[in-house]
The first five atom37 places (N, CA, C, CB, O) and aatype in JSON, in Angstrom:
{
  "aatype": [12, 15, 8, 9, 10, 14, 0, 11, 5, 19, 18, 10, 19, 0, 15, 7, 3, 10, 1, 0, 15, 0, 2, 6, 0, 4, 17, 14, 7, 7, 9, 0, 9, 5, 19, 11, 16, 7, 0, 3, 7, 16, 18, 11, 13, 16, 5, 10, 0, 14, 7, 16, 18, 3, 10, 15, 16, 0, 7, 5, 14, 14, 5, 10, 19, 9, 19, 7, 14, 3, 7, 16, 10, 7, 7, 11, 10, 12, 11, 7, 16, 3, 7, 19, 19, 11, 10, 15, 4, 0, 16, 7, 2, 8, 9, 11, 0, 11],
  "atom_mask": [
    [1, 1, 1, 1, 1],
    [1, 1, 1, 1, 1],
    [1, 1, 1, 1, 1],
    [1, 1, 1, 1, 1],
    [1, 1, 1, 1, 1],
    [1, 1, 1, 1, 1],
    [1, 1, 1, 1, 1],
    [1, 1, 1, 1, 1],
    [1, 1, 1, 1, 1],
    [1, 1, 1, 1, 1],
    [1, 1, 1, 1, 1],
    [1, 1, 1, 1, 1],
    [1, 1, 1, 1, 1],
    [1, 1, 1, 1, 1],
    [1, 1, 1, 1, 1],
    [1, 1, 1, 0, 1],
    [1, 1, 1, 1, 1],
    [1, 1, 1, 1, 1],
    [1, 1, 1, 1, 1],
    [1, 1, 1, 1, 1],
    [1, 1, 1, 1, 1],
    [1, 1, 1, 1, 1],
    [1, 1, 1, 1, 1],
    [1, 1, 1, 1, 1],
    [1, 1, 1, 1, 1],
    [1, 1, 1, 1, 1],
    [1, 1, 1, 1, 1],
    [1, 1, 1, 1, 1],
    [1, 1, 1, 0, 1],
    [1, 1, 1, 0, 1],
    [1, 1, 1, 1, 1],
    [1, 1, 1, 1, 1],
    [1, 1, 1, 1, 1],
    [1, 1, 1, 1, 1],
    [1, 1, 1, 1, 1],
    [1, 1, 1, 1, 1],
    [1, 1, 1, 1, 1],
    [1, 1, 1, 0, 1],
    [1, 1, 1, 1, 1],
    [1, 1, 1, 1, 1],
    [1, 1, 1, 0, 1],
    [1, 1, 1, 1, 1],
    [1, 1, 1, 1, 1],
    [1, 1, 1, 1, 1],
    [1, 1, 1, 1, 1],
    [1, 1, 1, 1, 1],
    [1, 1, 1, 1, 1],
    [1, 1, 1, 1, 1],
    [1, 1, 1, 1, 1],
    [1, 1, 1, 1, 1],
    [1, 1, 1, 0, 1],
    [1, 1, 1, 1, 1],
    [1, 1, 1, 1, 1],
    [1, 1, 1, 1, 1],
    [1, 1, 1, 1, 1],
    [1, 1, 1, 1, 1],
    [1, 1, 1, 1, 1],
    [1, 1, 1, 1, 1],
    [1, 1, 1, 0, 1],
    [1, 1, 1, 1, 1],
    [1, 1, 1, 1, 1],
    [1, 1, 1, 1, 1],
    [1, 1, 1, 1, 1],
    [1, 1, 1, 1, 1],
    [1, 1, 1, 1, 1],
    [1, 1, 1, 1, 1],
    [1, 1, 1, 1, 1],
    [1, 1, 1, 0, 1],
    [1, 1, 1, 1, 1],
    [1, 1, 1, 1, 1],
    [1, 1, 1, 0, 1],
    [1, 1, 1, 1, 1],
    [1, 1, 1, 1, 1],
    [1, 1, 1, 0, 1],
    [1, 1, 1, 0, 1],
    [1, 1, 1, 1, 1],
    [1, 1, 1, 1, 1],
    [1, 1, 1, 1, 1],
    [1, 1, 1, 1, 1],
    [1, 1, 1, 0, 1],
    [1, 1, 1, 1, 1],
    [1, 1, 1, 1, 1],
    [1, 1, 1, 0, 1],
    [1, 1, 1, 1, 1],
    [1, 1, 1, 1, 1],
    [1, 1, 1, 1, 1],
    [1, 1, 1, 1, 1],
    [1, 1, 1, 1, 1],
    [1, 1, 1, 1, 1],
    [1, 1, 1, 1, 1],
    [1, 1, 1, 1, 1],
    [1, 1, 1, 0, 1],
    [1, 1, 1, 1, 1],
    [1, 1, 1, 1, 1],
    [1, 1, 1, 1, 1],
    [1, 1, 1, 1, 1],
    [1, 1, 1, 1, 1],
    [1, 1, 1, 1, 1]
  ],
  "atom_positions": [
    [[52.59, -217.97, 220.55], [51.59, -217.87, 219.51], [51.17, -219.27, 219.08], [52.13, -217.07, 218.3], [52.01, -220.16, 218.94]],
    [[49.88, -219.47, 218.89], [49.35, -220.74, 218.43], [49.24, -220.73, 216.91], [47.98, -221.03, 219.07], [49.15, -219.68, 216.28]],
    [[49.25, -221.93, 216.34], [49.12, -222.08, 214.9], [47.87, -222.88, 214.61], [50.37, -222.77, 214.28], [47.6, -223.88, 215.29]],
    [[47.09, -222.46, 213.62], [45.9, -223.21, 213.24], [46.31, -224.48, 212.51], [44.95, -222.36, 212.36], [47.38, -224.54, 211.92]],
    [[45.45, -225.47, 212.57], [45.7, -226.74, 211.89], [44.56, -227.01, 210.91], [45.85, -227.9, 212.91], [43.58, -227.65, 211.28]],
    [[44.69, -226.53, 209.67], [43.64, -226.77, 208.68], [43.72, -228.18, 208.11], [43.75, -225.75, 207.55], [44.77, -228.83, 208.15]],
    [[42.59, -228.65, 207.59], [42.49, -229.93, 206.89], [42.94, -231.11, 207.72], [43.29, -229.87, 205.62], [43.56, -232.04, 207.19]],
    [[42.66, -231.1, 209.01], [42.95, -232.24, 209.89], [41.63, -232.86, 210.32], [43.79, -231.79, 211.14], [40.62, -232.17, 210.44]],
    [[41.64, -234.16, 210.56], [40.43, -234.85, 210.99], [40.2, -234.69, 212.49], [40.51, -236.34, 210.62], [41.14, -234.78, 213.28]],
    [[38.95, -234.45, 212.85], [38.52, -234.42, 214.24], [37.45, -235.5, 214.36], [37.97, -232.98, 214.67], [36.56, -235.59, 213.51]],
    [[37.54, -236.32, 215.4], [36.66, -237.47, 215.57], [35.75, -237.3, 216.77], [37.47, -238.75, 215.7], [36.15, -236.72, 217.78]],
    [[34.53, -237.8, 216.67], [33.58, -237.77, 217.76], [32.97, -239.15, 217.87], [32.48, -236.67, 217.53], [32.42, -239.67, 216.9]],
    [[33.06, -239.76, 219.05], [32.48, -241.08, 219.27], [31.63, -241.06, 220.52], [33.59, -242.16, 219.39], [31.79, -240.19, 221.38]],
    [[30.71, -242.0, 220.62], [29.86, -242.09, 221.8], [30.73, -242.23, 223.04], [28.87, -243.29, 221.69], [31.72, -242.97, 223.02]],
    [[30.4, -241.54, 224.1], [31.2, -241.54, 225.31], [31.4, -242.94, 225.85], [30.55, -240.67, 226.38], [30.51, -243.79, 225.8]],
    [[32.61, -243.17, 226.36], [32.94, -244.45, 226.94], [33.74, -245.33, 226.01], [0.0, 0.0, 0.0], [34.31, -246.33, 226.45]],
    [[33.8, -244.99, 224.72], [34.59, -245.76, 223.77], [35.88, -245.0, 223.52], [33.8, -245.99, 222.43], [35.91, -244.04, 222.75]],
    [[36.94, -245.43, 224.18], [38.19, -244.69, 224.14], [39.22, -245.28, 223.19], [38.77, -244.61, 225.52], [40.41, -245.0, 223.33]],
    [[38.8, -246.11, 222.23], [39.76, -246.68, 221.3], [40.42, -245.59, 220.47], [39.08, -247.7, 220.39], [39.79, -244.6, 220.1]],
    [[41.69, -245.79, 220.18], [42.42, -244.81, 219.38], [41.88, -244.74, 217.96], [43.9, -245.14, 219.36], [41.85, -243.66, 217.36]],
    [[41.46, -245.87, 217.41], [40.97, -245.87, 216.04], [39.5, -245.52, 216.0], [41.21, -247.23, 215.38], [38.65, -246.33, 216.35]],
    [[39.22, -244.3, 215.58], [37.83, -243.84, 215.54], [37.1, -244.32, 214.29], [37.77, -242.32, 215.61], [35.92, -244.02, 214.12]],
    [[37.77, -245.06, 213.42], [37.13, -245.54, 212.21], [36.53, -246.92, 212.37], [38.11, -245.54, 211.08], [35.92, -247.43, 211.43]],
    [[36.7, -247.55, 213.53], [36.11, -248.84, 213.79], [34.68, -248.64, 214.28], [36.94, -249.64, 214.81], [34.33, -247.55, 214.75]],
    [[33.88, -249.68, 214.18], [32.53, -249.58, 214.74], [32.66, -249.29, 216.23], [31.71, -250.9, 214.49], [33.42, -249.96, 216.94]],
    [[31.92, -248.31, 216.71], [32.09, -247.85, 218.08], [30.93, -248.22, 218.98], [32.27, -246.36, 218.1], [31.13, -248.42, 220.18]],
    [[29.73, -248.32, 218.46], [28.58, -248.73, 219.24], [27.6, -249.38, 218.27], [27.92, -247.52, 220.01], [27.69, -249.13, 217.07]],
    [[26.69, -250.19, 218.75], [25.79, -250.9, 217.84], [25.11, -249.97, 216.84], [24.73, -251.64, 218.63], [24.5, -248.96, 217.22]],
    [[25.23, -250.31, 215.58], [24.56, -249.54, 214.54], [25.24, -248.25, 214.17], [0.0, 0.0, 0.0], [24.68, -247.48, 213.39]],
    [[26.42, -247.96, 214.7], [27.05, -246.68, 214.41], [28.56, -246.76, 214.32], [0.0, 0.0, 0.0], [29.17, -247.74, 214.74]],
    [[29.14, -245.74, 213.77], [30.58, -245.6, 213.71], [30.93, -244.18, 214.16], [31.13, -245.89, 212.27], [30.04, -243.36, 214.38]],
    [[32.18, -243.92, 214.29], [32.61, -242.58, 214.67], [32.21, -241.57, 213.61], [34.13, -242.54, 214.91], [32.15, -241.89, 212.42]],
    [[31.94, -240.37, 214.04], [31.66, -239.26, 213.13], [32.98, -238.5, 212.98], [30.5, -238.32, 213.68], [33.67, -238.25, 213.97]],
    [[33.33, -238.14, 211.77], [34.56, -237.37, 211.58], [34.32, -236.21, 210.64], [35.68, -238.27, 211.05], [33.57, -236.32, 209.67]],
    [[34.98, -235.11, 210.93], [34.92, -233.93, 210.08], [36.34, -233.42, 209.87], [34.01, -232.82, 210.7], [37.24, -233.72, 210.66]],
    [[36.53, -232.67, 208.82], [37.82, -232.07, 208.53], [37.77, -230.61, 208.95], [38.2, -232.21, 207.02], [36.77, -229.92, 208.71]],
    [[38.84, -230.12, 209.58], [38.87, -228.72, 209.98], [38.95, -227.82, 208.75], [40.07, -228.45, 210.92], [39.5, -228.2, 207.71]],
    [[38.38, -226.63, 208.9], [38.42, -225.66, 207.82], [39.78, -224.98, 207.74], [0.0, 0.0, 0.0], [40.68, -225.29, 208.51]],
    [[39.92, -224.06, 206.81], [41.18, -223.33, 206.61], [41.6, -222.56, 207.85], [41.04, -222.37, 205.43], [42.79, -222.29, 208.05]],
    [[40.63, -222.21, 208.69], [40.93, -221.47, 209.92], [41.06, -222.38, 211.14], [39.86, -220.42, 210.18], [41.14, -221.9, 212.27]],
    [[41.07, -223.7, 210.92], [41.22, -224.66, 212.01], [39.94, -225.01, 212.73], [0.0, 0.0, 0.0], [39.96, -225.78, 213.69]],
    [[38.8, -224.47, 212.29], [37.54, -224.73, 212.97], [36.91, -226.04, 212.5], [36.56, -223.58, 212.75], [37.15, -226.51, 211.39]],
    [[36.11, -226.63, 213.39], [35.35, -227.84, 213.07], [33.94, -227.68, 213.63], [36.04, -229.12, 213.65], [33.72, -226.88, 214.54]],
    [[32.98, -228.45, 213.08], [31.62, -228.4, 213.6], [30.9, -229.71, 213.3], [30.84, -227.21, 212.99], [30.92, -230.23, 212.18]],
    [[30.26, -230.24, 214.34], [29.38, -231.4, 214.22], [27.96, -230.9, 214.45], [29.78, -232.54, 215.24], [27.75, -230.05, 215.32]],
    [[26.99, -231.41, 213.69], [25.6, -231.0, 213.85], [24.7, -232.22, 213.96], [25.16, -230.11, 212.66], [25.13, -233.35, 213.71]],
    [[23.46, -231.99, 214.34], [22.43, -233.01, 214.45], [22.84, -234.16, 215.37], [22.1, -233.56, 213.07], [22.62, -235.33, 215.07]],
    [[23.45, -233.8, 216.51], [23.85, -234.8, 217.5], [22.77, -234.93, 218.57], [25.2, -234.42, 218.14], [22.05, -233.98, 218.85]],
    [[22.68, -236.09, 219.14], [21.82, -236.26, 220.31], [22.52, -235.62, 221.5], [21.5, -237.79, 220.57], [23.73, -235.79, 221.66]],
    [[21.81, -234.9, 222.34], [22.45, -234.32, 223.52], [23.06, -235.43, 224.39], [21.43, -233.5, 224.35], [22.52, -236.53, 224.48]],
    [[24.19, -235.12, 225.01], [24.84, -236.1, 225.87], [26.34, -235.93, 225.86], [0.0, 0.0, 0.0], [26.86, -234.89, 225.44]],
    [[27.05, -236.96, 226.32], [28.51, -236.9, 226.38], [29.13, -237.7, 225.24], [29.01, -237.43, 227.74], [28.62, -238.75, 224.84]],
    [[30.23, -237.18, 224.74], [30.96, -237.79, 223.64], [32.46, -237.68, 223.92], [30.6, -237.12, 222.28], [32.9, -236.87, 224.74]],
    [[33.24, -238.51, 223.22], [34.69, -238.4, 223.26], [35.15, -237.7, 221.98], [35.38, -239.81, 223.42], [34.84, -238.16, 220.88]],
    [[35.87, -236.61, 222.14], [36.36, -235.79, 221.03], [37.86, -235.99, 220.92], [36.01, -234.29, 221.23], [38.57, -235.89, 221.93]],
    [[38.36, -236.26, 219.73], [39.81, -236.46, 219.58], [40.27, -236.12, 218.17], [40.18, -237.91, 219.9], [39.47, -235.87, 217.27]],
    [[41.58, -236.1, 218.03], [42.22, -235.94, 216.73], [43.44, -236.86, 216.74], [42.63, -234.42, 216.46], [43.86, -237.31, 217.81]],
    [[44.0, -237.13, 215.59], [45.11, -238.09, 215.48], [46.23, -237.77, 216.46], [45.65, -238.1, 214.07], [46.68, -236.63, 216.57]],
    [[46.68, -238.79, 217.17], [47.8, -238.65, 218.07], [47.48, -238.02, 219.41], [0.0, 0.0, 0.0], [48.38, -237.8, 220.22]],
    [[46.21, -237.72, 219.67], [45.81, -237.08, 220.92], [44.81, -237.97, 221.67], [45.2, -235.69, 220.65], [43.98, -238.62, 221.05]],
    [[44.9, -237.99, 222.99], [43.91, -238.76, 223.74], [42.54, -238.1, 223.64], [44.33, -238.9, 225.23], [42.46, -236.88, 223.48]],
    [[41.47, -238.88, 223.73], [40.13, -238.3, 223.66], [39.83, -237.43, 224.87], [39.09, -239.4, 223.54], [40.35, -237.65, 225.96]],
    [[38.97, -236.45, 224.65], [38.49, -235.56, 225.7], [36.98, -235.71, 225.8], [38.9, -234.07, 225.42], [36.29, -235.75, 224.78]],
    [[36.47, -235.79, 227.0], [35.04, -235.91, 227.2], [34.39, -234.55, 226.98], [34.72, -236.45, 228.62], [34.78, -233.56, 227.6]],
    [[33.39, -234.49, 226.09], [32.68, -233.24, 225.82], [31.19, -233.44, 226.04], [32.95, -232.75, 224.37], [30.67, -234.56, 225.93]],
    [[30.52, -232.36, 226.35], [29.08, -232.4, 226.56], [28.39, -231.63, 225.45], [28.71, -231.82, 227.96], [28.7, -230.47, 225.19]],
    [[27.44, -232.3, 224.78], [26.65, -231.67, 223.72], [25.29, -231.31, 224.32], [26.49, -232.62, 222.47], [24.62, -232.16, 224.91]],
    [[24.89, -230.06, 224.17], [23.64, -229.56, 224.73], [22.45, -229.87, 223.85], [0.0, 0.0, 0.0], [22.56, -230.59, 222.86]],
    [[21.3, -229.31, 224.21], [20.05, -229.59, 223.5], [20.01, -229.1, 222.05], [18.92, -228.98, 224.24], [19.17, -229.54, 221.28]],
    [[20.91, -228.18, 221.67], [20.9, -227.72, 220.27], [21.55, -228.74, 219.33], [21.63, -226.38, 220.15], [21.44, -228.6, 218.11]],
    [[22.21, -229.75, 219.87], [22.76, -230.83, 219.05], [23.97, -230.47, 218.22], [0.0, 0.0, 0.0], [24.28, -231.16, 217.25]],
    [[24.68, -229.4, 218.59], [25.86, -229.03, 217.82], [27.1, -229.02, 218.71], [25.67, -227.64, 217.17], [27.0, -228.83, 219.93]],
    [[28.24, -229.23, 218.1], [29.53, -229.15, 218.78], [30.52, -228.56, 217.8], [30.0, -230.56, 219.3], [30.67, -229.08, 216.69]],
    [[31.19, -227.52, 218.19], [32.17, -226.89, 217.31], [33.3, -226.3, 218.12], [0.0, 0.0, 0.0], [33.19, -226.15, 219.34]],
    [[34.36, -225.98, 217.45], [35.51, -225.39, 218.11], [36.66, -225.22, 217.15], [0.0, 0.0, 0.0], [36.45, -225.04, 215.95]],
    [[37.87, -225.28, 217.68], [39.05, -225.02, 216.87], [40.16, -225.99, 217.26], [39.52, -223.56, 217.03], [40.3, -226.36, 218.42]],
    [[40.94, -226.38, 216.27], [42.11, -227.23, 216.47], [43.34, -226.36, 216.27], [42.12, -228.46, 215.48], [43.53, -225.76, 215.21]],
    [[44.17, -226.29, 217.31], [45.35, -225.41, 217.28], [46.58, -226.19, 217.76], [45.13, -224.16, 218.17], [46.46, -227.19, 218.45]],
    [[47.73, -225.71, 217.37], [49.0, -226.24, 217.87], [49.72, -225.1, 218.56], [49.87, -226.86, 216.71], [50.04, -224.09, 217.93]],
    [[49.97, -225.25, 219.87], [50.61, -224.21, 220.65], [52.09, -224.09, 220.37], [0.0, 0.0, 0.0], [52.66, -224.93, 219.68]],
    [[52.71, -223.06, 220.91], [54.15, -222.86, 220.74], [54.94, -223.98, 221.38], [54.58, -221.51, 221.33], [56.1, -224.21, 221.03]],
    [[54.31, -224.69, 222.33], [54.97, -225.82, 222.97], [54.88, -227.09, 222.13], [54.37, -226.07, 224.33], [55.41, -228.13, 222.51]],
    [[54.2, -227.0, 220.96], [54.06, -228.14, 220.06], [52.88, -229.05, 220.38], [0.0, 0.0, 0.0], [52.64, -230.03, 219.67]],
    [[52.16, -228.73, 221.43], [51.02, -229.55, 221.84], [49.78, -229.16, 221.03], [50.74, -229.4, 223.35], [49.44, -227.99, 220.92]],
    [[49.12, -230.18, 220.47], [47.89, -229.96, 219.72], [46.74, -229.88, 220.7], [47.65, -231.1, 218.67], [46.62, -230.72, 221.6]],
    [[45.88, -228.87, 220.54], [44.78, -228.66, 221.47], [43.47, -228.48, 220.71], [45.05, -227.44, 222.36], [43.41, -227.75, 219.72]],
    [[42.44, -229.16, 221.19], [41.09, -228.99, 220.67], [40.34, -228.07, 221.63], [40.35, -230.36, 220.51], [40.34, -228.3, 222.84]],
    [[39.71, -227.05, 221.1], [38.88, -226.2, 221.94], [37.43, -226.38, 221.53], [39.31, -224.7, 221.83], [37.15, -226.86, 220.43]],
    [[36.52, -226.0, 222.41], [35.09, -226.04, 222.1], [34.53, -224.64, 222.13], [34.33, -226.95, 223.1], [34.94, -223.81, 222.94]],
    [[33.6, -224.39, 221.23], [32.94, -223.08, 221.17], [31.98, -222.93, 222.35], [32.19, -222.9, 219.83], [31.66, -223.91, 223.03]],
    [[31.54, -221.72, 222.58], [30.58, -221.43, 223.65], [29.35, -222.32, 223.49], [30.17, -219.93, 223.63], [28.86, -222.54, 222.38]],
    [[28.86, -222.82, 224.59], [27.68, -223.68, 224.56], [28.02, -225.14, 224.74], [0.0, 0.0, 0.0], [27.16, -225.93, 225.11]],
    [[29.25, -225.52, 224.49], [29.72, -226.89, 224.71], [30.95, -226.77, 225.59], [30.04, -227.64, 223.35], [31.59, -225.72, 225.64]],
    [[31.28, -227.82, 226.27], [32.5, -227.75, 227.05], [33.18, -229.09, 227.18], [32.21, -227.18, 228.4], [32.56, -230.15, 227.1]],
    [[34.48, -229.0, 227.4], [35.31, -230.17, 227.63], [35.33, -230.42, 229.12], [36.75, -229.99, 227.06], [35.56, -229.51, 229.91]],
    [[35.08, -231.64, 229.5], [35.0, -232.04, 230.89], [36.18, -232.94, 231.22], [33.65, -232.75, 231.19], [36.54, -233.8, 230.42]],
    [[36.78, -232.75, 232.37], [37.91, -233.59, 232.79], [37.44, -235.02, 232.97], [38.55, -233.05, 234.09], [36.35, -235.26, 233.49]],
    [[38.26, -235.97, 232.54], [37.92, -237.4, 232.71], [38.29, -237.85, 234.08], [38.61, -238.27, 231.66], [38.08, -239.02, 234.42]]
  ]
}
């Protein structure tokens, strides 16, 4: 059984910037975008430019995600029975292997 992780930060940075600290300036004129998960572990980013981004949460390596033409990215942050924290993406976006 998986456990939801409410009130945790999820970070999104322009693809190619794999620094662990998402609060540093990541690309000219911008910084990482961060949102807090809801009570059910869900997160959502809106008004994004379509393209690739690195999605991460504290203590986890970034995952390459693709944002489509609707400019949104959402999913859920869960902790599995094995203790591993996992970020999932909702339909319409996907995590791509690096």
